[in-house]
C-alpha positions as CSV (number, residue, x, y, z in Angstrom):
1,L,2.6,-27.8,-26.2
2,A,3.9,-25.2,-23.7
3,S,0.4,-23.8,-23.3
4,I,-1.0,-27.2,-22.5
5,V,1.7,-27.9,-20.0
6,G,1.1,-24.5,-18.4
7,I,-2.6,-25.1,-18.1
8,I,-2.2,-28.5,-16.5
9,S,0.6,-27.5,-14.1
10,N,-1.2,-24.3,-13.0
11,F,-4.4,-26.3,-12.5
12,F,-2.7,-28.7,-10.1
13,L,-0.8,-25.9,-8.4
14,F,-4.1,-24.0,-7.9
15,G,-5.8,-27.0,-6.4
16,F,-2.9,-27.8,-4.0
17,K,-2.3,-24.2,-2.9
18,L,-6.0,-23.6,-2.4
19,F,-6.3,-26.8,-0.3
20,V,-3.3,-25.9,1.8
21,G,-4.4,-22.3,2.2
22,L,-7.9,-23.2,3.3
23,I,-6.7,-25.8,5.7
24,T,-4.1,-23.5,7.3
25,G,-6.2,-20.3,7.0
26,A,-3.3,-18.5,5.3
27,I,-4.8,-15.8,3.0
28,S,-1.4,-15.4,1.3
29,I,-1.4,-19.0,0.1
30,V,-5.0,-18.6,-1.1
31,A,-4.0,-15.5,-3.0
32,D,-1.1,-17.4,-4.6
33,A,-3.5,-20.1,-5.6
34,I,-5.7,-17.5,-7.3
35,N,-2.6,-16.2,-9.1
36,N,-2.0,-19.7,-10.4
37,L,-5.7,-19.7,-11.6
38,A,-5.0,-16.4,-13.4
39,D,-1.9,-17.9,-15.0
40,M,-3.9,-20.9,-16.2
41,G,-6.4,-18.5,-17.8
42,S,-3.5,-16.7,-19.5
43,S,-2.3,-20.0,-20.9
44,I,-5.8,-20.8,-22.2
45,V,-6.0,-17.4,-23.9
46,T,-2.5,-18.0,-25.4
47,L,-3.6,-21.4,-26.7
48,I,-6.8,-20.0,-28.3
49,G,-4.7,-17.2,-29.8
50,F,-2.3,-19.6,-31.5
51,K,-5.2,-21.6,-32.8
52,L,-7.0,-18.6,-34.2
53,S,-3.8,-17.1,-35.7
54,S,-3.5,-20.2,-38.0
55,N,-6.7,-19.0,-39.8
56,P,-6.4,-16.7,-42.8
57,I,-6.3,-13.0,-42.0
58,P,-9.7,-11.4,-42.7
59,T,-9.8,-8.4,-45.0
60,Q,-12.2,-6.6,-42.7
61,Y,-12.4,-6.8,-38.9
62,S,-15.8,-7.7,-37.6
63,L,-17.7,-5.8,-34.9
64,L,-17.3,-8.9,-32.6
65,F,-13.6,-8.7,-32.9
66,C,-13.6,-5.1,-31.8
67,V,-15.9,-5.7,-28.9
68,L,-13.9,-8.7,-27.7
69,N,-10.7,-6.8,-28.1
70,A,-11.9,-4.2,-25.6
71,L,-13.9,-6.5,-23.3
72,V,-11.5,-9.3,-22.5
73,P,-8.8,-7.2,-20.9
74,S,-11.4,-5.2,-19.0
75,I,-12.8,-8.4,-17.5
76,G,-9.4,-9.6,-16.5
77,S,-8.5,-6.2,-14.9
78,T,-11.9,-6.1,-13.0
79,I,-11.3,-9.6,-11.6
80,Q,-7.8,-8.7,-10.4
81,I,-9.0,-5.4,-8.8
82,Y,-11.7,-7.4,-7.0
83,L,-9.2,-9.9,-5.7
84,V,-6.9,-7.2,-4.4
85,V,-9.7,-5.5,-2.5
86,F,-10.9,-8.9,-1.2
87,I,-7.5,-9.9,0.0
88,F,-6.8,-6.5,1.5
89,S,-10.1,-6.4,3.3
90,N,-9.5,-9.9,4.8
91,T,-6.0,-9.1,6.1
92,C,-6.7,-5.8,7.8
């Protein structure tokens, strides 16, 4: 339930802050909106994790599990680095 509330509330916060940030031209508000979008993604991953953890534990990990275990954090980190560079380049 908490993940679903987090997804919904962060979605509305993202939309509102993005709208206000684009109207006013404030990069900091747009950056905060993107942070809410990242929080929404974290809530989605948490919800999926809880759903998957209810399944029985496999006796042997699959190759897909190992690849996803390394790939998902890398994608999130890459997006965050890109956003920092984007925001820094627009403010200086």
